[in-house]
KEKE-635374 format. One record per residue (C-alpha): residue in one letter; chain; x, y, z. Coordinates in Angstrom, 2 decimals, always signed. Layout:
# KEKE-635374
+-----+-------+---------+---------+---------+
| res | chain |       X |       Y |       Z |
+-----+-------+---------+---------+---------+
|   a |     A |       X |       Y |       Z |
...
+-----+-------+---------+---------+---------+
END
This chain:
# KEKE-635374
+-----+-------+---------+---------+---------+
| res | chain |       X |       Y |       Z |
+-----+-------+---------+---------+---------+
|   x |     A |   +0.12 |   +0.05 |   +0.39 |
|   x |     A |   +1.19 |   +3.89 |   -1.06 |
|   x |     A |   +1.10 |   +6.38 |   +1.29 |
|   x |     A |   +1.04 |   +9.59 |   -0.21 |
|   x |     A |   +2.53 |  +12.86 |   +1.86 |
|   x |     A |   +0.77 |  +16.03 |   +1.09 |
|   x |     A |   +2.51 |  +18.41 |   +1.04 |
|   x |     A |   +2.06 |  +23.12 |   +0.73 |
|   x |     A |   +3.95 |  +24.30 |   -2.13 |
|   x |     A |   +5.87 |  +26.41 |   -1.66 |
|   x |     A |   +5.12 |  +30.51 |   -1.16 |
|   x |     A |   +5.65 |  +32.03 |   -4.14 |
|   x |     A |   +8.29 |  +34.92 |   -3.97 |
|   x |     A |   +7.28 |  +36.39 |   -6.64 |
|   x |     A |   +3.93 |  +37.30 |   -8.61 |
|   x |     A |   +2.65 |  +38.39 |  -11.37 |
|   x |     A |   +1.06 |  +41.85 |  -12.52 |
|   x |     A |   -1.83 |  +39.47 |  -13.40 |
|   x |     A |   -1.71 |  +37.48 |  -10.30 |
|   x |     A |   -1.56 |  +40.42 |   -8.05 |
|   x |     A |   -4.88 |  +42.61 |   -9.69 |
|   x |     A |   -6.48 |  +38.60 |   -8.74 |
|   x |     A |   -5.70 |  +38.93 |   -5.02 |
|   x |     A |   -5.81 |  +42.70 |   -4.96 |
|   x |     A |   -9.61 |  +42.19 |   -6.85 |
|   x |     A |   -8.15 |  +45.12 |   -9.22 |
|   x |     A |   -7.57 |  +45.08 |  -12.71 |
|   x |     A |   -4.64 |  +44.47 |  -13.98 |
|   x |     A |   -4.70 |  +48.08 |  -15.52 |
|   x |     A |   -4.32 |  +49.90 |  -12.52 |
|   x |     A |   -1.53 |  +47.22 |  -10.94 |
|   x |     A |   +0.37 |  +48.84 |  -14.12 |
|   x |     A |   -0.81 |  +52.50 |  -12.87 |
|   x |     A |   -0.05 |  +51.39 |   -9.61 |
|   x |     A |   +4.07 |  +50.37 |  -10.77 |
|   x |     A |   +4.67 |  +52.88 |  -13.08 |
|   x |     A |   +3.86 |  +55.90 |  -10.36 |
|   x |     A |   +6.34 |  +53.80 |   -7.97 |
|   x |     A |   +3.70 |  +52.91 |   -5.60 |
|   x |     A |   +4.29 |  +48.85 |   -6.54 |
|   x |     A |   +7.78 |  +47.78 |   -7.10 |
|   x |     A |   +9.08 |  +45.83 |   -9.29 |
|   x |     A |  +11.41 |  +43.11 |  -10.62 |
|   x |     A |  +12.52 |  +42.32 |  -13.64 |
|   x |     A |  +13.08 |  +38.29 |  -14.72 |
|   x |     A |  +14.32 |  +39.33 |  -18.28 |
|   x |     A |  +11.68 |  +41.22 |  -20.00 |
|   x |     A |   +9.20 |  +39.72 |  -17.73 |
|   x |     A |   +7.42 |  +41.88 |  -14.96 |
|   x |     A |   +7.38 |  +40.21 |  -11.52 |
|   x |     A |   +6.02 |  +42.29 |   -8.65 |
|   x |     A |   +7.77 |  +40.89 |   -5.02 |
|   x |     A |   +5.53 |  +39.08 |   -2.66 |
|   x |     A |   +7.07 |  +41.75 |   -0.13 |
|   x |     A |   +6.73 |  +44.29 |   -2.80 |
|   x |     A |   +2.83 |  +43.78 |   -1.82 |
|   x |     A |   +3.26 |  +44.18 |   +1.34 |
|   x |     A |   +4.75 |  +47.36 |   +1.47 |
|   x |     A |   +1.89 |  +48.00 |   -0.74 |
|   x |     A |   -0.87 |  +47.52 |   +1.25 |
|   x |     A |   +0.06 |  +48.78 |   +4.43 |
|   x |     A |   +0.97 |  +52.09 |   +2.95 |
|   x |     A |   -2.60 |  +51.80 |   +1.54 |
|   x |     A |   -4.13 |  +50.83 |   +4.74 |
|   x |     A |   -1.33 |  +54.04 |   +6.94 |
|   x |     A |   -3.04 |  +56.51 |   +3.70 |
|   x |     A |   -6.92 |  +54.79 |   +4.52 |
|   x |     A |   -5.92 |  +55.33 |   +7.95 |
|   x |     A |   -5.21 |  +59.08 |   +8.16 |
|   x |     A |   -7.89 |  +60.27 |   +5.57 |
|   x |     A |  -10.50 |  +58.51 |   +8.03 |
|   x |     A |   -8.95 |  +60.53 |  +10.71 |
|   x |     A |   -8.45 |  +63.72 |   +8.95 |
|   x |     A |   -4.77 |  +64.53 |   +9.04 |
|   x |     A |   -4.68 |  +64.34 |   +5.32 |
|   x |     A |   -7.48 |  +65.58 |   +2.54 |
|   x |     A |   -7.06 |  +62.45 |   -0.17 |
|   x |     A |   -5.32 |  +60.27 |   -1.84 |
|   x |     A |   -2.93 |  +60.45 |   -4.02 |
+-----+-------+---------+---------+---------+
END
């Protein structure tokens, strides 16, 4: 009798733009806009754009910081 051990895939270190858009429930166009504006950092593998997991986390933390500041009245709106 064979025994199969299910293992989890290792976490991805970087994601294609399309996958980042899916993760954040936004359009790929918005992700490209955020990349172009310098708000979301990327890495290239040849000509392929990848967004490191750390950049996604940094981006979300910054968005949360902005949202908190807007709600508290410290700043007037998004950039």
